[in-house]
N, C-alpha and C positions, 0 to 999 in steps of 0.2 A: 493565421498565426501558427507557427510550428510549436510543438511541445518542447522544443529545445531553446526557444527564444529567451526564457527566463533562467537558463542554466549557465553557470559560470564556465567560460572557456579558459583553459590553462595552456600556456606555452612554456616549454622547457627544452632547451637544446634543439630548437627548430622543430620540435615535435608538438603538435597541437592535439589536445584531447578535450573532451567535455567533462567538467567536474561533476562530482556526485552531490546530491543533496545531503544536508546535515539533518537527519531525521530526529524529531523530538522523542523523548522517552514518554511512554504511555503507562499509566498506572491502572491496575484493574479497578473496575467500578461495579457495584452490585447491579446496576441497571444494564450492564453489557448483555448481549444476546450470546448464548453459547450454542454452538452447532457441532455436529459430527459430519465431516465431509463425506459425500458419496461420490461414486465414480462420475467423472465429468465436471465436478465442481472446479471453478476458477475464481480468482480474486475479483476479476472484472465483472463476472456474472453475479457474484454475491453483492458487490457494490451496486450494481444496477437494481437488484432486487430490494435492498434495504435503503439505498439512498436515492434511487431514481436516476442515477448516472453511473457510467463506468469510470468516471474521473478519479474516484477515490480507491481504486484497486490497490495503489501503493500503501494507503493507510491500513487496509486490512492485512496486506502482506507484512508490513512493518510491525504491527501490533503482535502478529503471530509468529514473528521471526522466520518468515518464509523467504526463500531466495528465488522463487519462480512463481509464475502466475497460476500454473496448474497445481492442484492440491491432491495429495495422495488420499484415497478413500480411507476413512477411519480416523483421519486427523481431527483432533478437537480444535475448534476455532472460537475465537472471541471477537464479536463484532459490536463496537460501541453504538449506542442508539443515536448518538449525535456526531457530526463531523466538526464540531466546534474546535477540537484540538488538532484537526488535520491541517496544520500550517507548517510549511517547510521553512527552516531558518535561512 
């Protein structure tokens, strides 16, 4: 199964594109893990470390308002302890 199978396809004026996900808003929680990124940190690697899978890289990126998988060293990150809220609309 492709990662794009569940993504909306949009057609306008004979131009086809893949729609973006509507990401939910996430509120800070006292149980969140706070990290300071070091050189080489990426959302997929952090997802693997804390959730056991790279699947939730987008969750970490979204919560921290990141627009790339790579994270600049020194960036403060918030990682929720649970992926319960990691649901795309």
